[in-house]
C-alpha positions as CSV (number, residue, x, y, z in Angstrom):
1,X,41.0,41.0,-17.7
2,X,38.6,38.1,-17.4
3,X,35.1,37.9,-18.6
4,X,32.5,36.5,-16.3
5,X,30.4,33.7,-17.7
6,X,27.0,34.8,-19.0
7,X,24.2,33.8,-16.7
8,X,21.5,31.9,-18.6
9,X,17.9,32.1,-17.4
10,X,16.9,28.5,-17.7
11,X,13.1,29.2,-17.7
12,X,13.5,31.8,-20.5
13,X,15.5,29.2,-22.5
14,X,12.8,26.6,-21.9
15,X,10.1,29.1,-23.1
16,X,12.3,29.9,-26.2
17,X,12.4,26.2,-27.1
18,X,8.6,25.9,-26.7
19,X,8.1,28.9,-28.9
20,X,10.5,27.5,-31.4
21,X,8.6,24.2,-31.6
22,X,5.4,26.2,-32.3
23,X,7.1,28.4,-34.9
24,X,8.7,25.5,-36.7
25,X,5.4,23.7,-36.7
26,X,3.9,26.8,-38.4
27,X,6.8,27.0,-40.8
28,X,6.5,23.3,-41.8
29,X,2.8,23.6,-42.4
30,X,2.6,27.0,-44.1
31,X,6.1,27.5,-45.6
32,X,6.0,31.1,-44.6
33,X,9.2,33.1,-44.6
34,X,11.1,32.9,-41.2
35,X,10.8,36.7,-40.8
36,X,7.0,36.5,-41.1
37,X,6.8,33.7,-38.6
38,X,9.0,35.7,-36.1
39,X,6.9,38.9,-36.7
40,X,3.7,36.9,-35.9
41,X,5.2,35.7,-32.7
42,X,6.4,39.2,-31.7
43,X,3.1,40.7,-32.5
44,X,1.5,38.9,-29.6
45,X,2.8,40.3,-26.3
46,X,1.9,37.1,-24.3
47,X,3.5,34.6,-26.7
48,X,7.0,35.6,-26.0
49,X,6.6,37.0,-22.5
50,X,9.5,35.9,-20.2
51,X,11.1,34.1,-23.2
52,X,14.7,34.4,-24.2
53,X,13.7,36.1,-27.5
54,X,17.2,36.2,-28.9
55,X,17.6,32.5,-28.4
56,X,14.2,31.8,-29.9
57,X,15.2,33.8,-33.0
58,X,18.6,32.1,-33.1
59,X,17.1,28.6,-32.8
60,X,14.3,29.3,-35.4
61,X,16.6,30.8,-37.9
62,X,19.3,28.2,-37.4
63,X,17.0,25.2,-37.7
64,X,15.3,26.6,-40.8
65,X,18.7,27.4,-42.4
66,X,19.9,23.9,-41.5
67,X,16.7,22.2,-42.5
68,X,18.1,19.8,-45.2
69,X,21.2,19.0,-43.0
70,X,19.0,18.2,-40.0
71,X,16.6,16.1,-42.1
72,X,19.7,14.1,-43.4
73,X,21.0,13.7,-39.8
74,X,17.7,12.2,-38.5
75,X,16.5,10.4,-41.7
76,X,19.1,7.6,-41.3
77,X,17.7,6.9,-37.8
78,X,14.0,7.0,-38.6
79,X,11.7,4.1,-39.1
80,X,9.9,6.1,-41.9
81,X,10.7,8.8,-44.4
82,X,11.2,12.3,-42.9
83,X,8.2,13.7,-44.8
84,X,6.0,11.2,-42.9
85,X,7.0,12.5,-39.5
86,X,4.5,14.5,-37.6
87,X,5.4,18.2,-37.9
88,X,5.7,18.5,-34.1
89,X,8.1,15.5,-33.8
90,X,10.1,16.9,-36.7
91,X,10.4,20.3,-35.1
92,X,11.5,18.8,-31.8
93,X,14.1,16.6,-33.5
94,X,15.4,19.6,-35.5
95,X,15.8,21.7,-32.3
96,X,17.5,18.8,-30.5
97,X,19.9,18.0,-33.4
98,X,20.7,21.7,-33.9
99,X,21.5,22.2,-30.2
100,X,23.6,19.0,-30.2
101,X,25.6,20.2,-33.3
102,X,25.9,23.9,-32.6
103,X,25.7,24.4,-28.9
104,X,28.3,22.2,-27.3
105,X,28.1,24.5,-24.2
106,X,24.7,22.8,-23.5
107,X,25.3,19.3,-22.0
108,X,24.0,16.6,-24.2
109,X,21.7,15.3,-21.4
110,X,20.1,18.7,-21.1
111,X,19.4,18.8,-24.9
112,X,17.9,15.3,-24.9
113,X,15.8,15.9,-21.7
114,X,14.5,19.3,-22.9
115,X,13.5,17.6,-26.2
116,X,11.7,14.8,-24.2
117,X,9.8,17.4,-22.2
118,X,8.8,19.2,-25.4
119,X,7.5,16.0,-26.8
120,X,5.5,15.3,-23.6
121,X,4.0,18.8,-23.9
122,X,3.3,19.0,-27.6
123,X,3.6,15.5,-29.1
124,X,1.5,12.4,-29.3
125,X,1.2,10.2,-26.3
126,X,4.3,8.1,-26.8
127,X,6.3,10.5,-29.0
128,X,8.7,11.4,-26.1
129,X,10.1,7.8,-26.3
130,X,10.6,8.1,-30.0
131,X,12.3,11.5,-29.7
132,X,14.5,10.1,-26.9
133,X,15.6,7.1,-29.0
134,X,16.5,9.2,-32.0
135,X,18.3,12.0,-30.1
136,X,20.2,9.5,-28.0
137,X,21.7,8.1,-31.2
138,X,22.4,11.5,-32.6
139,X,24.1,12.5,-29.3
140,X,26.3,9.4,-29.4
141,X,27.3,10.2,-32.9
142,X,28.0,14.0,-32.3
143,X,29.0,14.0,-28.7
144,X,30.7,10.7,-28.1
145,X,33.7,12.2,-26.3
146,X,31.3,14.1,-23.9
147,X,29.2,11.0,-23.4
148,X,32.1,8.7,-22.8
149,X,33.7,11.2,-20.4
150,X,30.5,11.1,-18.3
151,X,30.7,7.4,-17.6
């Protein structure tokens, strides 16, 4: 008996990442408990409409739980201390690093490209270039076999 692969709604995943950036931003600025942040997002029907809510919760909980590990992962690649990063950039880098580490089913290029798009949407004017540079290095460290296999 074989199991059919689960069909992923790409748009719902994109919306989940967008909501996770906003939720992480809120978390970084307020320090609220993750359950409270999720409850606030769930209380607004429009915020999570057409969003992969399970993936949103998974990403948010996972990135917050791995906060110190993710900071350590990116800090060695930054040109400044992690605590000087813009909260949006930090949120996007955390999501990208988390997906690169824990979701090998998502191709590395997809993770990096989605992060670039998030930076274009939420970040400062040139932040997408910064995000790209950092996540490219993280991907080369974590997914070298996948990257080298694509050449």
